[in-house]
C-alpha positions as a Markdown table, in Angstrom:
| # | Residue | x | y | z |
|---|---|---|---|---|
| 1 | Met | 15.5 | 35.8 | 14.4 |
| 2 | Ser | 13.2 | 33.3 | 13.1 |
| 3 | Glu | 11.4 | 33.1 | 9.3 |
| 4 | Lys | 8.0 | 34.0 | 9.6 |
| 5 | Leu | 6.4 | 30.3 | 8.6 |
| 6 | Ala | 4.1 | 30.0 | 5.7 |
| 7 | Ile | 1.0 | 29.1 | 7.8 |
| 8 | Tyr | 1.4 | 33.1 | 9.4 |
| 9 | Gly | 1.0 | 34.2 | 5.8 |
| 10 | Gly | 5.6 | 33.8 | 5.4 |
| 11 | Ser | 7.2 | 33.0 | 2.4 |
| 12 | Lys | 7.1 | 28.7 | 1.5 |
| 13 | Ala | 10.2 | 26.7 | 1.8 |
| 14 | Val | 8.9 | 25.0 | -1.2 |
| 15 | Thr | 7.5 | 27.0 | -3.7 |
| 16 | Lys | 8.3 | 24.1 | -6.3 |
| 17 | Glu | 5.2 | 22.2 | -7.5 |
| 18 | Phe | 5.5 | 17.8 | -8.2 |
| 19 | Pro | 2.8 | 16.7 | -10.8 |
| 20 | Trp | 1.5 | 13.5 | -10.3 |
| 21 | Pro | 0.7 | 11.5 | -12.6 |
| 22 | Ile | 2.8 | 11.9 | -15.3 |
| 23 | Tyr | 2.1 | 11.5 | -18.8 |
| 24 | Asp | 3.3 | 12.4 | -22.2 |
| 25 | Ser | 1.9 | 12.0 | -25.3 |
| 26 | Gly | 2.7 | 8.2 | -26.1 |
| 27 | Asp | 0.0 | 8.0 | -23.5 |
| 28 | Val | -2.5 | 9.9 | -24.4 |
| 29 | Asp | -2.3 | 8.3 | -28.3 |
| 30 | Ala | -2.0 | 5.2 | -27.2 |
| 31 | Val | -5.4 | 5.4 | -25.4 |
| 32 | Thr | -6.7 | 7.2 | -28.2 |
| 33 | Glu | -5.7 | 4.4 | -30.0 |
| 34 | Ile | -8.1 | 2.1 | -28.5 |
| 35 | Val | -11.2 | 4.8 | -27.8 |
| 36 | Gln | -10.7 | 4.9 | -31.7 |
| 37 | Ser | -10.5 | 1.2 | -32.3 |
| 38 | Gly | -13.8 | 0.9 | -31.0 |
| 39 | Lys | -12.1 | -2.6 | -29.1 |
| 40 | Trp | -12.8 | -1.1 | -24.7 |
| 41 | Gly | -13.5 | -4.6 | -23.4 |
| 42 | Asn | -12.4 | -7.8 | -21.6 |
| 43 | Pro | -12.0 | -10.3 | -22.6 |
| 44 | Asp | -12.5 | -10.9 | -26.2 |
| 45 | Cys | -12.0 | -7.1 | -27.8 |
| 46 | Gly | -7.9 | -6.4 | -27.6 |
| 47 | Asp | -4.8 | -7.8 | -26.0 |
| 48 | Glu | -4.5 | -4.7 | -25.0 |
| 49 | Ile | -4.8 | -6.9 | -21.0 |
| 50 | Ala | -3.0 | -10.2 | -21.2 |
| 51 | Arg | 0.1 | -7.9 | -22.8 |
| 52 | Phe | 0.4 | -5.8 | -19.3 |
| 53 | Glu | -1.1 | -8.5 | -17.4 |
| 54 | Ser | 2.5 | -11.0 | -18.3 |
| 55 | Asp | 4.2 | -7.6 | -18.3 |
| 56 | Phe | 4.1 | -6.7 | -14.4 |
| 57 | Ala | 4.5 | -10.4 | -14.0 |
| 58 | Ala | 7.4 | -10.5 | -15.6 |
| 59 | Tyr | 8.8 | -7.2 | -13.8 |
| 60 | Cys | 7.8 | -8.6 | -10.5 |
| 61 | Gly | 9.2 | -12.4 | -11.2 |
| 62 | Ser | 6.3 | -14.2 | -11.0 |
| 63 | Lys | 4.6 | -16.7 | -13.2 |
| 64 | Tyr | 0.9 | -15.4 | -13.0 |
| 65 | Ala | -0.8 | -11.8 | -12.4 |
| 66 | Ile | -4.3 | -10.7 | -12.9 |
| 67 | Thr | -6.5 | -7.9 | -12.7 |
| 68 | Cys | -9.0 | -6.6 | -11.2 |
| 69 | Val | -10.6 | -3.4 | -10.6 |
| 70 | Asn | -9.0 | -2.2 | -7.5 |
| 71 | Gly | -6.8 | -3.1 | -4.5 |
| 72 | Ser | -9.4 | -4.3 | -2.4 |
| 73 | Val | -10.8 | -5.9 | -5.1 |
| 74 | Ser | -7.7 | -7.5 | -5.7 |
| 75 | Leu | -7.4 | -8.8 | -1.8 |
| 76 | Arg | -10.9 | -10.9 | -1.8 |
| 77 | Leu | -9.7 | -12.5 | -5.0 |
| 78 | Ala | -6.7 | -14.1 | -2.9 |
| 79 | Leu | -8.4 | -14.6 | -0.1 |
| 80 | Ile | -10.9 | -17.2 | -1.1 |
| 81 | Ala | -8.3 | -18.2 | -3.6 |
| 82 | Cys | -6.3 | -18.9 | -0.9 |
| 83 | Gly | -9.0 | -21.0 | 0.9 |
| 84 | Val | -10.9 | -19.1 | 3.7 |
| 85 | Lys | -14.1 | -20.0 | 4.9 |
| 86 | Pro | -16.5 | -17.8 | 7.4 |
| 87 | Gly | -15.4 | -17.3 | 11.1 |
| 88 | Asp | -11.5 | -18.0 | 9.8 |
| 89 | Glu | -9.5 | -15.1 | 11.3 |
| 90 | Val | -7.0 | -13.6 | 9.0 |
| 91 | Ile | -4.6 | -11.2 | 10.8 |
| 92 | Val | -4.3 | -7.9 | 9.7 |
| 93 | Pro | -2.4 | -4.7 | 11.1 |
| 94 | Pro | -4.2 | -1.9 | 12.4 |
| 95 | Tyr | -1.9 | 1.1 | 10.7 |
| 96 | Thr | -3.1 | 0.6 | 7.1 |
| 97 | Phe | -6.1 | 1.5 | 4.7 |
| 98 | Ile | -9.8 | 0.5 | 5.2 |
| 99 | Thr | -9.9 | -2.4 | 3.4 |
| 100 | Thr | -6.8 | -4.0 | 4.4 |
| 101 | Ala | -9.2 | -5.7 | 6.7 |
| 102 | Ser | -12.9 | -4.9 | 5.1 |
| 103 | Ser | -11.4 | -7.8 | 2.6 |
| 104 | Val | -11.3 | -10.1 | 5.4 |
| 105 | Ile | -15.7 | -9.3 | 6.6 |
| 106 | Glu | -16.7 | -9.5 | 3.1 |
| 107 | Cys | -15.1 | -13.0 | 3.2 |
| 108 | Asn | -17.1 | -13.8 | 6.4 |
| 109 | Cys | -13.9 | -14.0 | 7.9 |
| 110 | Val | -12.4 | -12.2 | 11.6 |
| 111 | Pro | -10.3 | -9.9 | 10.9 |
| 112 | Val | -7.5 | -10.5 | 14.2 |
| 113 | Phe | -5.2 | -7.0 | 14.0 |
| 114 | Val | -1.9 | -7.0 | 15.9 |
| 115 | Asp | 0.4 | -4.1 | 16.5 |
| 116 | Ile | 2.6 | -2.8 | 14.2 |
| 117 | Asp | 6.6 | -2.3 | 14.7 |
| 118 | Ala | 7.6 | 1.0 | 16.5 |
| 119 | Asp | 10.9 | 0.8 | 14.8 |
| 120 | Thr | 8.9 | 0.4 | 10.8 |
| 121 | Tyr | 5.8 | 0.6 | 11.4 |
| 122 | Asn | 4.8 | -2.8 | 9.9 |
| 123 | Ile | 3.3 | -5.3 | 11.2 |
| 124 | Ser | 4.9 | -7.0 | 14.0 |
| 125 | Pro | 6.0 | -11.2 | 13.4 |
| 126 | Ala | 6.3 | -11.4 | 17.0 |
| 127 | Ala | 3.2 | -10.3 | 17.8 |
| 128 | Ile | 1.5 | -12.3 | 14.3 |
| 129 | Glu | 2.3 | -15.4 | 16.4 |
| 130 | Ala | 1.5 | -14.7 | 19.0 |
| 131 | Ala | -2.2 | -14.3 | 17.7 |
| 132 | Ile | -2.4 | -17.6 | 15.7 |
| 133 | Thr | -5.2 | -19.7 | 16.9 |
| 134 | Glu | -6.8 | -22.8 | 15.6 |
| 135 | Arg | -8.6 | -20.6 | 13.7 |
| 136 | Thr | -5.9 | -18.4 | 12.0 |
| 137 | Lys | -5.7 | -19.2 | 8.8 |
| 138 | Ala | -3.7 | -16.4 | 6.5 |
| 139 | Ile | -1.9 | -13.7 | 7.4 |
| 140 | Ile | -1.5 | -10.0 | 5.1 |
| 141 | Pro | 1.3 | -8.4 | 6.4 |
| 142 | Val | 1.5 | -4.9 | 4.9 |
| 143 | His | 4.9 | -3.3 | 3.4 |
| 144 | Phe | 3.4 | -0.2 | 4.4 |
| 145 | Gly | 4.7 | 2.6 | 2.7 |
| 146 | Gly | 6.2 | 0.4 | 0.3 |
| 147 | Leu | 8.8 | -0.1 | 3.0 |
| 148 | Ala | 9.6 | -4.3 | 3.3 |
| 149 | Cys | 8.1 | -6.4 | 5.6 |
| 150 | Asp | 10.4 | -8.8 | 7.7 |
| 151 | Met | 9.4 | -11.5 | 5.2 |
| 152 | Asp | 11.9 | -14.3 | 6.5 |
| 153 | Ala | 10.4 | -14.5 | 9.4 |
| 154 | Ile | 6.7 | -14.1 | 8.4 |
| 155 | Met | 7.0 | -16.4 | 5.6 |
| 156 | Asp | 9.1 | -19.4 | 8.6 |
| 157 | Ile | 6.0 | -18.7 | 10.9 |
| 158 | Ala | 3.7 | -18.9 | 8.5 |
| 159 | Lys | 5.7 | -22.6 | 7.3 |
| 160 | Arg | 5.6 | -24.0 | 10.2 |
| 161 | His | 1.7 | -23.2 | 11.4 |
| 162 | Gly | 0.4 | -23.5 | 7.9 |
| 163 | Leu | -0.8 | -20.5 | 7.1 |
| 164 | Arg | -1.1 | -18.6 | 3.4 |
| 165 | Val | 0.7 | -15.3 | 3.1 |
| 166 | Ile | -1.1 | -12.8 | 1.1 |
| 167 | Glu | 1.3 | -9.6 | 0.6 |
| 168 | Asp | -1.2 | -6.5 | 0.8 |
| 169 | Ala | 1.5 | -4.2 | -1.9 |
| 170 | Ala | -0.6 | -2.1 | -2.9 |
| 171 | His | 2.0 | 0.9 | -1.5 |
| 172 | Ala | 4.7 | -1.3 | -3.0 |
| 173 | His | 5.1 | -1.7 | -7.0 |
| 174 | Gly | 8.4 | -1.8 | -7.8 |
| 175 | Ala | 10.3 | -2.5 | -4.2 |
| 176 | Glu | 12.3 | -5.2 | -3.3 |
| 177 | Tyr | 13.3 | -7.1 | -0.4 |
| 178 | Lys | 16.7 | -8.9 | -0.3 |
| 179 | Gly | 16.6 | -8.4 | -4.7 |
| 180 | Lys | 12.9 | -10.0 | -5.0 |
| 181 | Lys | 9.6 | -7.5 | -5.6 |
| 182 | Leu | 7.5 | -7.5 | -3.1 |
| 183 | Gly | 4.7 | -9.4 | -3.3 |
| 184 | Ser | 6.1 | -12.5 | -4.9 |
| 185 | Ile | 7.3 | -13.6 | -2.4 |
| 186 | Gly | 3.9 | -15.0 | 0.1 |
| 187 | Asp | 1.4 | -16.8 | -1.5 |
| 188 | Val | -0.1 | -13.8 | -3.6 |
| 189 | Gly | 0.7 | -10.2 | -3.8 |
| 190 | Ser | -2.0 | -7.8 | -4.1 |
| 191 | Phe | -1.3 | -4.8 | -5.7 |
| 192 | Ser | -3.3 | -1.3 | -6.4 |
| 193 | Phe | -3.1 | 1.2 | -9.9 |
| 194 | Gln | -5.8 | 3.3 | -7.7 |
| 195 | Ser | -5.0 | 7.2 | -8.6 |
| 196 | Ser | -2.4 | 7.9 | -5.5 |
| 197 | Lys | -0.2 | 4.7 | -6.4 |
| 198 | Asn | 3.3 | 4.5 | -8.3 |
| 199 | Leu | 1.9 | 2.8 | -10.8 |
| 200 | Thr | -1.6 | 4.1 | -11.5 |
| 201 | Ser | -5.0 | 4.3 | -13.9 |
| 202 | Gly | -6.9 | 6.2 | -11.5 |
| 203 | Glu | -8.4 | 2.7 | -10.3 |
| 204 | Gly | -7.2 | -0.6 | -10.5 |
| 205 | Gly | -5.5 | -3.8 | -9.4 |
| 206 | Ile | -3.9 | -6.7 | -9.9 |
| 207 | Val | -2.7 | -9.8 | -7.9 |
| 208 | Ile | 0.3 | -12.0 | -8.7 |
| 209 | Thr | 1.7 | -15.6 | -7.6 |
| 210 | Asp | 3.5 | -18.5 | -8.7 |
| 211 | Asp | 0.6 | -20.6 | -7.6 |
| 212 | Asp | -1.1 | -22.8 | -10.7 |
| 213 | Glu | -4.2 | -23.2 | -8.5 |
| 214 | Leu | -4.2 | -19.7 | -7.1 |
| 215 | Tyr | -4.4 | -18.0 | -10.6 |
| 216 | Ala | -7.4 | -20.4 | -12.1 |
| 217 | Met | -9.6 | -19.8 | -8.8 |
| 218 | Met | -8.5 | -16.1 | -8.7 |
| 219 | Arg | -8.9 | -15.5 | -12.4 |
| 220 | Ser | -12.4 | -17.7 | -12.2 |
| 221 | Leu | -13.8 | -15.2 | -9.6 |
| 222 | Arg | -12.4 | -11.9 | -11.6 |
| 223 | Asn | -14.5 | -13.0 | -14.2 |
| 224 | Val | -18.0 | -14.1 | -13.5 |
| 225 | Gly | -17.0 | -17.3 | -12.1 |
| 226 | Arg | -15.9 | -18.8 | -15.9 |
| 227 | Ile | -12.8 | -21.1 | -16.8 |
| 228 | Glu | -10.2 | -21.5 | -19.1 |
| 229 | Gly | -12.2 | -23.2 | -21.9 |
| 230 | Gly | -15.1 | -22.4 | -20.4 |
| 231 | Gln | -18.4 | -22.0 | -22.3 |
| 232 | Trp | -19.1 | -17.7 | -22.4 |
| 233 | Tyr | -22.4 | -18.7 | -19.7 |
| 234 | Asp | -20.8 | -21.5 | -18.2 |
| 235 | His | -20.4 | -20.4 | -15.0 |
| 236 | Tyr | -18.4 | -22.6 | -11.7 |
| 237 | Asn | -17.0 | -20.5 | -9.1 |
| 238 | Pro | -19.4 | -17.6 | -7.3 |
| 239 | Gly | -17.4 | -14.3 | -8.9 |
| 240 | Cys | -18.6 | -11.2 | -9.9 |
| 241 | Asn | -17.3 | -8.8 | -13.3 |
| 242 | Tyr | -14.3 | -7.6 | -11.6 |
| 243 | Arg | -11.9 | -6.8 | -14.8 |
| 244 | Ile | -10.7 | -3.5 | -15.9 |
| 245 | Thr | -10.8 | -2.4 | -20.2 |
| 246 | Gln | -8.5 | -2.3 | -22.2 |
| 247 | Met | -8.1 | 1.7 | -21.5 |
| 248 | Gln | -6.9 | 0.6 | -18.2 |
| 249 | Ala | -4.4 | -1.5 | -18.8 |
| 250 | Val | -2.6 | 0.4 | -21.9 |
| 251 | Leu | -2.2 | 3.4 | -19.9 |
| 252 | Leu | -0.2 | 0.9 | -17.2 |
| 253 | Ser | 1.6 | -0.7 | -20.1 |
| 254 | His | 2.9 | 3.3 | -21.3 |
| 255 | Gln | 3.5 | 4.1 | -17.2 |
| 256 | Leu | 4.9 | 0.7 | -16.6 |
| 257 | Lys | 8.0 | 1.7 | -18.3 |
| 258 | Arg | 9.3 | 4.3 | -16.7 |
| 259 | Leu | 8.3 | 3.1 | -12.7 |
| 260 | Glu | 12.1 | 1.0 | -12.4 |
| 261 | Ala | 13.2 | 5.0 | -13.4 |
| 262 | Gln | 10.8 | 6.6 | -10.4 |
| 263 | Thr | 11.3 | 3.5 | -7.8 |
| 264 | Gln | 15.2 | 4.2 | -7.8 |
| 265 | Lys | 14.9 | 8.3 | -7.8 |
| 266 | Arg | 12.6 | 7.8 | -4.9 |
| 267 | Asn | 15.1 | 5.5 | -3.0 |
| 268 | Asp | 18.2 | 7.9 | -4.0 |
| 269 | Asn | 16.4 | 10.8 | -2.9 |
| 270 | Gly | 14.5 | 8.8 | 0.6 |
| 271 | Leu | 18.2 | 8.1 | 1.2 |
| 272 | Tyr | 19.0 | 11.7 | 1.1 |
| 273 | Leu | 16.2 | 12.2 | 3.0 |
| 274 | Asn | 17.2 | 10.3 | 6.0 |
| 275 | Glu | 21.3 | 11.7 | 6.1 |
| 276 | Leu | 20.0 | 15.3 | 5.9 |
| 277 | Phe | 17.3 | 14.4 | 9.0 |
| 278 | Ser | 19.5 | 13.1 | 11.1 |
| 279 | Asp | 21.0 | 16.2 | 11.3 |
| 280 | Ile | 17.7 | 17.2 | 13.1 |
| 281 | Lys | 17.1 | 17.2 | 16.6 |
| 282 | Gly | 13.2 | 15.2 | 16.9 |
| 283 | Ile | 13.1 | 13.8 | 13.5 |
| 284 | Thr | 13.6 | 10.4 | 13.0 |
| 285 | Pro | 12.7 | 8.4 | 9.6 |
| 286 | Leu | 12.0 | 5.6 | 10.5 |
| 287 | Thr | 14.3 | 1.8 | 10.0 |
| 288 | Arg | 15.1 | 0.7 | 7.0 |
| 289 | Ser | 16.8 | -2.8 | 7.4 |
| 290 | Glu | 19.8 | -4.3 | 4.9 |
| 291 | Ala | 17.5 | -6.2 | 4.0 |
| 292 | Ile | 15.4 | -4.1 | 2.0 |
| 293 | Thr | 17.1 | -3.5 | -1.7 |
| 294 | Leu | 15.0 | -1.5 | -3.1 |
| 295 | His | 12.6 | 1.8 | -1.6 |
| 296 | Cys | 9.8 | 2.9 | -3.5 |
| 297 | Tyr | 8.5 | 5.3 | -1.1 |
| 298 | His | 5.1 | 5.3 | -1.6 |
| 299 | Ile | 5.1 | 7.3 | 1.7 |
| 300 | Tyr | 8.2 | 8.8 | 3.0 |
| 301 | Ile | 7.3 | 8.6 | 6.5 |
| 302 | Phe | 9.3 | 10.1 | 9.5 |
| 303 | Lys | 8.7 | 10.0 | 13.7 |
| 304 | Tyr | 8.5 | 13.8 | 15.5 |
| 305 | Asp | 9.1 | 14.5 | 18.6 |
| 306 | Pro | 7.4 | 18.1 | 20.5 |
| 307 | Asn | 9.8 | 18.0 | 23.3 |
| 308 | Glu | 12.8 | 18.9 | 20.0 |
| 309 | Phe | 9.7 | 21.8 | 19.2 |
| 310 | Gly | 9.2 | 24.3 | 21.6 |
| 311 | Gly | 6.2 | 21.5 | 22.6 |
| 312 | Leu | 4.1 | 21.6 | 19.7 |
| 313 | Ser | 1.6 | 19.1 | 18.8 |
| 314 | Arg | 2.3 | 17.1 | 15.5 |
| 315 | Asn | -0.9 | 17.8 | 14.0 |
| 316 | Asp | 0.2 | 21.2 | 14.5 |
| 317 | Phe | 3.5 | 21.2 | 13.2 |
| 318 | Ala | 2.0 | 18.8 | 10.1 |
| 319 | Ala | -0.3 | 21.9 | 9.3 |
| 320 | Met | 2.4 | 24.0 | 9.9 |
| 321 | Leu | 4.7 | 21.7 | 7.4 |
| 322 | Ala | 1.9 | 21.7 | 4.6 |
| 323 | Ala | 1.6 | 25.5 | 4.7 |
| 324 | Glu | 5.8 | 25.4 | 3.7 |
| 325 | Gly | 5.3 | 23.7 | 0.4 |
| 326 | Val | 6.2 | 20.4 | 1.3 |
| 327 | Pro | 3.6 | 17.8 | 0.3 |
| 328 | Ser | 2.8 | 15.7 | 3.1 |
| 329 | Phe | 0.1 | 14.8 | 5.5 |
| 330 | Lys | 0.4 | 13.5 | 9.9 |
| 331 | Gly | -1.3 | 9.7 | 7.8 |
| 332 | Tyr | -4.4 | 8.0 | 9.9 |
| 333 | Pro | -6.1 | 9.4 | 12.7 |
| 334 | His | -6.7 | 6.3 | 14.2 |
| 335 | Pro | -6.1 | 2.9 | 13.5 |
| 336 | Leu | -8.4 | 0.7 | 12.0 |
| 337 | Tyr | -10.0 | -1.4 | 15.1 |
| 338 | Lys | -11.0 | 2.4 | 16.0 |
| 339 | Gln | -13.0 | 2.8 | 13.4 |
| 340 | Pro | -17.6 | 2.7 | 13.6 |
| 341 | Leu | -17.2 | -0.9 | 11.6 |
| 342 | Phe | -14.9 | -2.2 | 13.9 |
| 343 | Gln | -16.6 | -0.4 | 17.0 |
| 344 | Asn | -20.1 | -0.8 | 15.8 |
| 345 | Lys | -19.6 | -3.8 | 14.6 |
| 346 | Asn | -21.7 | -3.0 | 11.6 |
| 347 | Phe | -20.6 | -5.9 | 9.5 |
| 348 | Met | -23.4 | -6.9 | 7.6 |
| 349 | Cys | -22.3 | -10.9 | 7.4 |
| 350 | Tyr | -23.1 | -13.8 | 9.7 |
| 351 | Ala | -20.0 | -15.7 | 10.8 |
| 352 | Ile | -18.0 | -13.4 | 13.5 |
| 353 | Pro | -18.7 | -14.9 | 16.9 |
| 354 | Asp | -19.9 | -12.5 | 19.4 |
| 355 | His | -17.5 | -12.6 | 21.2 |
| 356 | Val | -15.4 | -10.9 | 19.0 |
| 357 | Asp | -15.4 | -7.5 | 20.6 |
| 358 | Tyr | -12.9 | -4.7 | 19.0 |
| 359 | Thr | -13.3 | -2.2 | 21.6 |
| 360 | Gln | -11.3 | -4.0 | 23.9 |
| 361 | Val | -8.6 | -4.4 | 21.0 |
| 362 | His | -5.0 | -2.3 | 22.4 |
| 363 | Cys | -1.9 | -1.8 | 19.8 |
| 364 | Pro | 0.0 | 1.0 | 21.5 |
| 365 | Asn | 2.5 | 1.0 | 19.1 |
| 366 | Ala | -0.2 | 2.0 | 16.8 |
| 367 | Glu | -2.1 | 3.8 | 18.2 |
| 368 | Gln | 1.6 | 6.2 | 19.4 |
| 369 | Ala | 2.5 | 6.5 | 15.3 |
| 370 | Cys | -1.9 | 7.8 | 14.9 |
| 371 | Ser | -1.8 | 10.3 | 17.2 |
| 372 | Ser | 1.4 | 11.7 | 18.1 |
| 373 | Asp | 4.5 | 10.9 | 16.3 |
| 374 | Ala | 3.4 | 10.0 | 12.3 |
| 375 | Val | 3.9 | 12.4 | 9.5 |
| 376 | Trp | 3.8 | 11.2 | 5.6 |
| 377 | Ile | 5.4 | 12.9 | 2.7 |
| 378 | Leu | 3.9 | 11.7 | -0.3 |
| 379 | Gln | 5.3 | 10.0 | -3.5 |
| 380 | His | 4.9 | 12.2 | -6.0 |
| 381 | Ala | 7.9 | 14.7 | -4.2 |
| 382 | Leu | 10.4 | 12.2 | -4.1 |
| 383 | Leu | 10.7 | 12.5 | -7.7 |
| 384 | Gly | 12.0 | 15.4 | -6.9 |
| 385 | Glu | 15.9 | 16.5 | -7.0 |
| 386 | Lys | 18.2 | 17.0 | -4.9 |
| 387 | Glu | 17.9 | 20.5 | -4.0 |
| 388 | Asp | 13.9 | 19.4 | -3.1 |
| 389 | Met | 14.7 | 17.8 | -0.6 |
| 390 | Glu | 17.1 | 19.8 | 1.0 |
| 391 | Ala | 14.5 | 22.2 | 0.8 |
| 392 | Phe | 12.3 | 19.9 | 2.8 |
| 393 | Ala | 14.5 | 19.6 | 5.6 |
| 394 | His | 14.7 | 23.4 | 5.4 |
| 395 | Ala | 11.4 | 23.7 | 5.2 |
| 396 | Ile | 11.5 | 21.5 | 9.2 |
| 397 | Leu | 14.3 | 23.6 | 10.5 |
| 398 | Lys | 12.2 | 26.8 | 10.3 |
| 399 | Ile | 9.4 | 25.5 | 11.8 |
| 400 | Gln | 11.6 | 24.1 | 14.5 |
| 401 | Arg | 13.4 | 27.7 | 14.9 |
| 402 | Ala | 10.4 | 29.6 | 14.3 |
| 403 | Val | 8.2 | 27.5 | 17.5 |
| 404 | Ser | 12.0 | 27.0 | 20.3 |
């Protein structure tokens, strides 16, 4: 006889809580010290921002890092610094958060959506190649959930076509591709420090690069168009005040000390979940290639087959799994191009050609992921122990037995 499901009043398969963010008295004391000093601002009221930028760049193996207010602005800084002009095309995936594409719109450029790979949910290199036109200026690969894109293929395409590569690494703090930290492979890497992210200060963002000119421009754009060595009221570029505070920086510095160990734990637990789920019919983890030397699992994603669960829909399955106490979610309801912003072309910018029509875009792999296949387990759950991963697998089996 199957166990009664929690969604119908039964006991939860998982009763443990997985708190996030994780902090201790050291974090609190560091922020308190900044507050008490009265030196809260940036850039001339302390050195915590510069210290964190230097430490994060070193952690990623990059020459430079520039903090900013969030991971949406970080993409905009990268795009402008990379030289996009009104009407230029930027290739993006449709299975990602809105700002990967809306930042392109904010630069008066045209997002060109190409499909994801059905096995990884990352942007397809073949689809990128097929979408390049004379107007294409950049590619924004998203390391979705912390799973590295095929960066060898993407960088080869970019080199052959003279394109900039901006890595959207908002999910990918600490993850590696062939031993290199994600974000450090393309021209620019963009990260978010929003509250759900693996490295967080509640809000915030950062860009990293090895390019001296890109660094100088992004630093200027972040600081109201000022340049290094210039006067306070001299403004050379069309930037804005996108600076973070000393309090955010010192908190990030303390959180950064934990990141590598947390990433390793998420990686190990993700591998263990792959092993556990391989024995459950109808549950297929995303493909992880040998090139992925460290996965940070901001989201652990698996594909769900209703045929092995008595025809139960993905949405109903996801609701049951969450009710069992697994920190999980069904993911995006539809690809970005189906958002009203794109369907209605509500852009408030002047350089999108009239012929651009997002109602005609069709990316079948992304649409299937959104409508029926994808289930997410959230990153803080992967900071649990092996027995917690076993409890997640038990929750799935419990549902399967109840509905089959």
